[in-house]
Kinemage of the C-alpha trace (Angstrom):
@kinemage 1
@onewidth
@group {chain A} dominant
@subgroup {mainchain}
@vectorlist {calphas} color= white
{ca met a 1} P -29.087 4.984 -4.366
{ca phe a 2} L -27.149 5.887 -7.540
{ca leu a 3} L -27.809 8.781 -9.581
{ca lys a 4} L -26.440 10.149 -12.902
{ca ile a 5} L -27.888 13.016 -15.165
{ca his a 6} L -27.852 12.450 -18.832
{ca arg a 7} L -27.803 15.890 -20.526
{ca ser a 8} L -29.434 16.019 -23.921
{ca pro a 9} L -30.125 19.297 -25.729
{ca gly a 10} L -33.460 19.368 -27.356
{ca thr a 11} L -35.026 16.350 -25.558
{ca gly a 12} L -34.134 17.360 -22.063
{ca asp a 13} L -32.281 15.920 -19.089
{ca val a 14} L -32.716 12.153 -18.184
{ca val a 15} L -32.327 11.715 -14.245
{ca ala a 16} L -31.171 7.895 -13.881
{ca val a 17} L -31.590 6.431 -10.433
{ca cys a 18} L -31.171 2.879 -9.207
{ca asp a 19} L -31.054 1.262 -5.699
{ca arg a 20} L -27.353 0.585 -4.469
{ca glu a 21} L -27.600 -3.199 -4.423
{ca leu a 22} L -28.912 -3.210 -7.983
{ca leu a 23} L -25.779 -1.465 -9.575
{ca asn a 24} L -23.799 -3.631 -11.652
{ca thr a 25} L -26.327 -6.511 -11.830
{ca thr a 26} L -28.511 -8.030 -14.398
{ca ile a 27} L -32.225 -8.437 -13.638
{ca thr a 28} L -34.138 -11.157 -15.496
{ca asp a 29} L -37.625 -11.844 -16.202
{ca gly a 30} L -38.434 -14.681 -18.463
{ca asp a 31} L -36.587 -13.681 -21.861
{ca leu a 32} L -36.166 -10.205 -20.597
{ca lys a 33} L -32.692 -9.172 -19.300
{ca val a 34} L -31.933 -5.576 -17.953
{ca thr a 35} L -28.274 -4.756 -16.908
{ca val a 36} L -28.158 -1.991 -14.372
{ca ser a 37} L -24.947 -0.483 -15.293
{ca glu a 38} L -22.709 2.145 -13.696
{ca tyr a 39} L -22.391 3.854 -16.969
{ca phe a 40} L -26.151 4.755 -17.034
{ca tyr a 41} L -26.939 5.150 -13.477
{ca gly a 42} L -23.550 6.566 -12.164
{ca gly a 43} L -20.783 5.465 -9.772
{ca ala a 44} L -20.982 7.685 -6.670
{ca pro a 45} L -23.762 6.986 -3.963
{ca val a 46} L -26.330 9.920 -3.236
{ca asp a 47} L -28.961 10.242 -0.517
{ca glu a 48} L -32.668 10.856 -0.857
{ca ala a 49} L -32.221 14.522 -0.899
{ca ala a 50} L -30.186 14.484 -3.977
{ca val a 51} L -32.588 12.270 -5.721
{ca thr a 52} L -35.432 14.533 -4.877
{ca his a 53} L -33.620 17.528 -6.045
{ca ala a 54} L -32.874 15.933 -9.391
{ca leu a 55} L -36.234 14.811 -9.912
{ca ser a 56} L -37.628 18.107 -9.290
{ca lys a 57} L -35.386 19.623 -11.870
{ca gly a 58} L -35.127 16.884 -14.667
{ca asp a 59} L -37.101 16.474 -17.725
{ca asn a 60} L -37.497 12.806 -17.772
{ca ala a 61} L -36.426 9.962 -15.328
{ca asn a 62} L -35.427 6.201 -15.359
{ca leu a 63} L -35.884 4.755 -11.971
{ca met a 64} L -34.754 1.228 -11.007
{ca gly a 65} L -35.561 -0.330 -7.451
{ca glu a 66} L -37.983 -0.036 -4.481
{ca arg a 67} L -36.045 3.087 -2.794
{ca ser a 68} L -35.662 4.861 -6.131
{ca val a 69} L -39.159 4.294 -7.224
{ca gly a 70} L -40.461 5.227 -3.668
{ca val a 71} L -38.937 8.559 -4.030
{ca ala a 72} L -40.916 9.376 -7.082
{ca ile a 73} L -43.870 7.912 -5.496
{ca lys a 74} L -43.543 10.136 -2.341
{ca leu a 75} L -43.194 13.369 -4.701
{ca gly a 76} L -46.479 12.410 -6.516
{ca leu a 77} L -44.657 11.962 -9.825
{ca val a 78} L -45.919 8.341 -10.167
{ca ser a 79} L -48.070 5.886 -8.484
{ca lys a 80} L -47.173 2.279 -7.825
{ca ala a 81} L -49.769 1.335 -10.732
{ca asp a 82} L -47.336 3.115 -13.259
{ca cys a 83} L -44.526 0.946 -12.488
{ca ile a 84} L -43.683 -2.294 -14.170
{ca met a 85} L -42.124 -5.155 -12.422
{ca ile a 86} L -38.949 -6.833 -13.887
{ca gly a 87} L -38.856 -9.984 -11.812
{ca ser a 88} L -39.209 -8.453 -8.299
{ca val a 89} L -37.713 -5.225 -9.118
{ca pro a 90} L -39.908 -2.213 -9.839
{ca his a 91} L -39.028 0.090 -12.778
{ca val a 92} L -40.584 3.277 -14.105
{ca gln a 93} L -39.881 5.953 -16.687
{ca ile a 94} L -41.085 9.316 -16.344
{ca tyr a 95} L -41.524 11.762 -19.415
{ca arg a 96} L -42.445 15.485 -19.083
{ca phe a 97} L -42.902 17.574 -22.109
């Protein structure tokens, strides 16, 4: 997985995580196109422990892919029903205020 933390004073940190094979690809679903960019999701691979730590500390999260979303499900932050599918790729956003 790839991880990047976007620091934003006032609105909190956003933890962005995507599965390795999705980085620098474009996912399409009908007219919808989502680019999974290194700029947003980071360029260095991390393990599940790093993702778990970041999700436990972050204010918000943007997760793309089976493994990335699976970590949040395992932590009880979301359920599978909270996810949307973009093509065959699960995606979820988490907002904690």
